[in-house]
N, CA, C and O atoms as a DFTB+ gen file, in Angstrom:
344 C
 N C O
     1  1       5.273     -47.569      55.834
     2  2       4.089     -46.785      56.153
     3  2       3.954     -46.699      57.678
     4  3       4.274     -47.641      58.402
     5  1       3.473     -45.550      58.137
     6  2       3.290     -45.306      59.563
     7  2       1.957     -44.606      59.796
     8  3       1.479     -43.864      58.938
     9  1       1.365     -44.841      60.950
    10  2       0.184     -44.095      61.365
    11  2       0.649     -42.907      62.205
    12  3       1.550     -43.034      63.035
    13  1       0.027     -41.761      61.980
    14  2       0.396     -40.571      62.737
    15  2      -0.404     -40.487      64.027
    16  3      -1.497     -41.041      64.146
    17  1       0.172     -39.778      64.987
    18  2      -0.505     -39.495      66.244
    19  2      -0.397     -38.003      66.505
    20  3       0.697     -37.441      66.462
    21  1      -1.523     -37.361      66.773
    22  2      -1.524     -35.944      67.086
    23  2      -1.760     -35.089      65.855
    24  3      -1.906     -35.593      64.741
    25  1      -1.795     -33.789      66.080
    26  2      -2.078     -32.827      65.019
    27  2      -0.881     -31.933      64.725
    28  3      -1.039     -30.735      64.488
    29  1       0.296     -32.501      64.739
    30  2       1.523     -31.746      64.534
    31  2       1.622     -31.193      63.110
    32  3       2.198     -30.125      62.901
    33  1       1.068     -31.907      62.136
    34  2       1.250     -31.532      60.732
    35  2      -0.065     -31.192      60.035
    36  3      -0.192     -31.420      58.832
    37  1      -1.045     -30.654      60.757
    38  2      -2.373     -30.420      60.179
    39  2      -2.355     -29.446      59.005
    40  3      -3.137     -29.610      58.068
    41  1      -1.497     -28.451      59.030
    42  2      -1.455     -27.491      57.918
    43  2      -0.813     -28.083      56.662
    44  3      -0.875     -27.474      55.594
    45  1      -0.210     -29.237      56.775
    46  2       0.333     -29.954      55.619
    47  2      -0.637     -31.039      55.154
    48  3      -0.320     -31.822      54.258
    49  1      -1.821     -31.079      55.768
    50  2      -2.826     -32.060      55.383
    51  2      -2.637     -33.427      56.007
    52  3      -3.265     -34.397      55.583
    53  1      -1.776     -33.513      57.015
    54  2      -1.542     -34.778      57.717
    55  2      -2.198     -34.660      59.081
    56  3      -1.811     -33.830      59.903
    57  1      -3.200     -35.505      59.308
    58  2      -3.994     -35.429      60.534
    59  2      -3.773     -36.647      61.424
    60  3      -3.180     -37.640      61.003
    61  1      -4.254     -36.556      62.649
    62  2      -4.165     -37.642      63.617
    63  2      -4.769     -38.907      63.019
    64  3      -5.907     -38.899      62.551
    65  1      -4.010     -39.981      63.036
    66  2      -4.494     -41.273      62.557
    67  2      -4.290     -41.537      61.080
    68  3      -4.602     -42.630      60.607
    69  1      -3.772     -40.560      60.331
    70  2      -3.508     -40.775      58.904
    71  2      -2.382     -41.791      58.725
    72  3      -1.511     -41.944      59.581
    73  1      -2.431     -42.466      57.604
    74  2      -1.356     -43.376      57.220
    75  2      -0.424     -42.603      56.298
    76  3      -0.855     -42.121      55.251
    77  1       0.841     -42.477      56.670
    78  2       1.794     -41.784      55.808
    79  2       2.757     -42.803      55.197
    80  3       3.171     -43.772      55.835
    81  1       3.090     -42.542      53.946
    82  2       4.016     -43.402      53.210
    83  2       5.380     -42.725      53.258
    84  3       5.520     -41.549      52.921
    85  1       6.373     -43.485      53.680
    86  2       7.717     -42.934      53.879
    87  2       8.716     -43.709      53.043
    88  3       8.772     -44.938      53.096
    89  1       9.511     -42.969      52.261
    90  2      10.613     -43.597      51.527
    91  2      11.854     -43.514      52.413
    92  3      12.274     -42.427      52.808
    93  1      12.431     -44.662      52.717
    94  2      13.649     -44.667      53.534
    95  2      14.776     -44.001      52.785
    96  3      15.153     -44.423      51.692
    97  1      15.312     -42.947      53.388
    98  2      16.484     -42.283      52.837
    99  2      17.089     -41.404      53.929
   100  3      16.380     -40.615      54.553
   101  1      18.379     -41.535      54.161
   102  2      19.018     -40.794      55.246
   103  2      19.308     -39.335      54.912
   104  3      19.600     -38.543      55.808
   105  1      19.231     -38.970      53.630
   106  2      19.532     -37.605      53.218
   107  2      18.300     -37.027      52.528
   108  3      17.759     -37.623      51.597
   109  1      17.865     -35.858      52.999
   110  2      16.732     -35.170      52.400
   111  2      17.108     -33.709      52.204
   112  3      18.219     -33.290      52.530
   113  1      16.170     -32.941      51.668
   114  2      16.453     -31.542      51.371
   115  2      15.640     -30.607      52.251
   116  3      14.647     -31.000      52.862
   117  1      16.087     -29.371      52.297
   118  2      15.368     -28.325      53.003
   119  2      13.928     -28.267      52.493
   120  3      13.691     -28.237      51.286
   121  1      12.974     -28.251      53.420
   122  2      11.562     -28.168      53.057
   123  2      10.848     -29.502      52.969
   124  3       9.620     -29.534      52.901
   125  1      11.589     -30.611      52.967
   126  2      10.965     -31.931      52.916
   127  2      10.268     -32.249      54.241
   128  3      10.705     -31.808      55.304
   129  1       9.200     -33.005      54.164
   130  2       8.576     -33.550      55.374
   131  2       9.250     -34.883      55.628
   132  3       9.275     -35.758      54.762
   133  1       9.799     -35.027      56.828
   134  2      10.635     -36.181      57.139
   135  2      10.176     -36.892      58.405
   136  3       9.453     -36.336      59.232
   137  1      10.613     -38.120      58.525
   138  2      10.556     -38.841      59.784
   139  2      11.965     -38.737      60.355
   140  3      12.934     -39.203      59.756
   141  1      12.055     -38.119      61.518
   142  2      13.354     -37.892      62.142
   143  2      13.405     -38.585      63.499
   144  3      12.405     -38.670      64.213
   145  1      14.566     -39.065      63.825
   146  2      14.819     -39.629      65.144
   147  2      15.751     -38.655      65.847
   148  3      16.904     -38.488      65.449
   149  1      15.248     -38.018      66.889
   150  2      16.015     -37.036      67.645
   151  2      16.137     -37.530      69.074
   152  3      15.165     -37.559      69.829
   153  1      17.358     -37.920      69.426
   154  2      17.619     -38.442      70.768
   155  2      16.604     -39.504      71.175
   156  3      15.989     -39.392      72.235
   157  1      16.421     -40.520      70.359
   158  2      15.551     -41.676      70.624
   159  2      14.062     -41.380      70.535
   160  3      13.257     -42.223      70.933
   161  1      13.660     -40.214      70.029
   162  2      12.246     -39.908      69.861
   163  2      11.965     -39.662      68.382
   164  3      12.567     -38.786      67.762
   165  1      11.040     -40.450      67.825
   166  2      10.678     -40.297      66.415
   167  2       9.598     -39.234      66.270
   168  3       8.703     -39.119      67.107
   169  1       9.697     -38.456      65.190
   170  2       8.727     -37.402      64.931
   171  2       8.606     -37.166      63.435
   172  3       9.534     -37.443      62.676
   173  1       7.460     -36.653      63.019
   174  2       7.270     -36.227      61.632
   175  2       7.204     -34.700      61.641
   176  3       6.380     -34.104      62.334
   177  1       8.085     -34.082      60.861
   178  2       8.182     -32.619      60.826
   179  2       8.730     -32.195      59.460
   180  3       9.234     -33.010      58.687
   181  1       8.613     -30.887      59.192
   182  2       9.251     -30.323      58.006
   183  2      10.689     -29.955      58.370
   184  3      10.938     -29.322      59.395
   185  1      11.622     -30.356      57.525
   186  2      13.040     -30.098      57.752
   187  2      13.401     -28.732      57.189
   188  3      13.149     -28.446      56.019
   189  1      13.989     -27.896      58.025
   190  2      14.467     -26.576      57.595
   191  2      15.965     -26.510      57.849
   192  3      16.434     -26.741      58.964
   193  1      16.699     -26.195      56.806
   194  2      18.151     -26.087      56.911
   195  2      18.551     -24.699      56.425
   196  3      18.242     -24.316      55.297
   197  1      19.241     -23.947      57.283
   198  2      19.707     -22.608      56.938
   199  2      21.151     -22.491      57.417
   200  3      21.413     -22.297      58.604
   201  1      22.078     -22.613      56.474
   202  2      23.504     -22.669      56.794
   203  2      23.746     -23.824      57.759
   204  3      23.560     -24.982      57.384
   205  1      24.155     -23.537      58.987
   206  2      24.421     -24.602      59.948
   207  2      23.265     -24.817      60.921
   208  3      23.351     -25.673      61.801
   209  1      22.185     -24.049      60.771
   210  2      21.017     -24.182      61.644
   211  2      20.048     -25.199      61.048
   212  3      19.644     -25.085      59.891
   213  1      19.686     -26.183      61.844
   214  2      18.706     -27.190      61.433
   215  2      17.537     -27.122      62.390
   216  3      17.719     -27.107      63.608
   217  1      16.319     -27.079      61.833
   218  2      15.107     -27.088      62.629
   219  2      14.154     -28.148      62.110
   220  3      14.102     -28.432      60.913
   221  1      13.402     -28.725      63.032
   222  2      12.295     -29.618      62.710
   223  2      11.030     -28.825      63.018
   224  3      10.738     -28.521      64.175
   225  1      10.287     -28.497      61.968
   226  2       9.193     -27.540      62.087
   227  2       7.839     -28.238      61.961
   228  3       7.579     -28.903      60.959
   229  1       6.980     -28.093      62.965
   230  2       5.632     -28.638      62.862
   231  2       4.790     -27.771      61.922
   232  3       5.045     -26.575      61.780
   233  1       3.805     -28.367      61.295
   234  2       2.874     -27.619      60.445
   235  2       1.592     -27.378      61.236
   236  3       0.491     -27.722      60.805
   237  1       1.774     -26.777      62.404
   238  2       0.675     -26.403      63.281
   239  2       1.131     -25.136      63.997
   240  3       2.104     -25.169      64.751
   241  1       0.434     -24.011      63.769
   242  2       0.900     -22.741      64.340
   243  2       0.917     -22.703      65.870
   244  3       1.518     -21.803      66.456
   245  1       0.281     -23.646      66.504
   246  2       0.278     -23.683      67.979
   247  2       1.549     -24.295      68.557
   248  3       1.803     -24.192      69.758
   249  1       2.339     -24.925      67.709
   250  2       3.533     -25.630      68.172
   251  2       4.791     -24.918      67.690
   252  3       4.783     -24.254      66.653
   253  1       5.864     -25.063      68.450
   254  2       7.123     -24.407      68.134
   255  2       8.082     -25.370      67.433
   256  3       8.044     -26.578      67.666
   257  1       8.936     -24.824      66.577
   258  2       9.964     -25.645      65.941
   259  2      10.961     -26.172      66.976
   260  3      11.133     -25.603      68.054
   261  1      11.593     -27.254      66.618
   262  2      12.662     -27.824      67.439
   263  2      13.988     -27.464      66.776
   264  3      14.258     -27.879      65.649
   265  1      14.809     -26.698      67.475
   266  2      16.147     -26.391      66.970
   267  2      17.075     -27.535      67.341
   268  3      17.160     -27.934      68.502
   269  1      17.755     -28.048      66.355
   270  2      18.683     -29.153      66.587
   271  2      20.027     -28.554      66.962
   272  3      20.613     -27.772      66.213
   273  1      20.502     -28.939      68.140
   274  2      21.786     -28.448      68.648
   275  2      22.907     -29.391      68.204
   276  3      22.651     -30.559      67.912
   277  1      24.133     -28.900      68.152
   278  2      25.250     -29.752      67.734
   279  2      25.383     -31.029      68.573
   280  3      25.817     -32.064      68.067
   281  1      25.014     -30.953      69.840
   282  2      25.159     -32.135      70.703
   283  2      23.986     -33.113      70.574
   284  3      24.055     -34.226      71.097
   285  1      22.915     -32.714      69.887
   286  2      21.771     -33.610      69.682
   287  2      22.122     -34.703      68.682
   288  3      22.922     -34.505      67.767
   289  1      21.516     -35.832      68.877
   290  2      21.698     -36.931      67.940
   291  2      20.484     -36.966      67.007
   292  3      19.410     -37.428      67.392
   293  1      20.664     -36.476      65.786
   294  2      19.602     -36.420      64.792
   295  2      19.885     -37.418      63.688
   296  3      20.985     -37.473      63.140
   297  1      18.878     -38.197      63.378
   298  2      18.976     -39.148      62.269
   299  2      17.705     -39.034      61.435
   300  3      16.604     -39.172      61.967
   301  1      17.841     -38.788      60.157
   302  2      16.699     -38.756      59.254
   303  2      16.438     -40.187      58.813
   304  3      17.315     -40.842      58.249
   305  1      15.226     -40.671      59.071
   306  2      14.877     -42.042      58.708
   307  2      14.276     -42.122      57.313
   308  3      14.406     -43.140      56.633
   309  1      13.617     -41.042      56.886
   310  2      13.029     -41.076      55.557
   311  2      12.216     -39.842      55.251
   312  3      12.008     -38.976      56.100
   313  1      11.763     -39.787      54.012
   314  2      10.976     -38.666      53.500
   315  2       9.525     -39.125      53.299
   316  3       9.271     -40.201      52.757
   317  1       8.581     -38.289      53.745
   318  2       7.165     -38.591      53.531
   319  2       6.851     -38.338      52.067
   320  3       7.083     -37.241      51.557
   321  1       6.322     -39.354      51.388
   322  2       6.035     -39.245      49.954
   323  2       4.540     -39.386      49.651
   324  3       4.122     -39.226      48.504
   325  1       3.740     -39.683      50.669
   326  2       2.301     -39.796      50.441
   327  2       1.561     -39.974      51.753
   328  3       2.159     -40.211      52.803
   329  1       0.238     -39.854      51.665
   330  2      -0.580     -40.064      52.863
   331  2      -1.939     -40.562      52.448
   332  3      -2.376     -40.360      51.315
   333  1      -2.602     -41.217      53.379
   334  2      -3.968     -41.691      53.171
   335  2      -4.739     -41.425      54.440
   336  3      -4.357     -41.870      55.523
   337  1      -5.822     -40.699      54.300
   338  2      -6.681     -40.412      55.450
   339  2      -7.450     -41.672      55.804
   340  3      -8.066     -42.302      54.944
   341  1      -7.409     -42.028      57.065
   342  2      -8.098     -43.238      57.560
   343  2      -9.367     -42.831      58.272
   344  3     -10.100     -43.688      58.766
């Protein structure tokens, strides 16, 4: 379980300070909300996979998706399976 910081995922119902439940798994599917480690920075985002293009997409229209480049070091730490508003 992790506490969130910021309003990156507000349209998915995950708000600043919520407790999210994460199942550890290195492989997830397109559309899953994941905890990702991208070049030593952890983030919670929706995973979008389209052929060879991978994006980490925030659920906040004010923020832009992160396109993962081939040289980036991306590691999926787990899939968000629940949340609790604190």
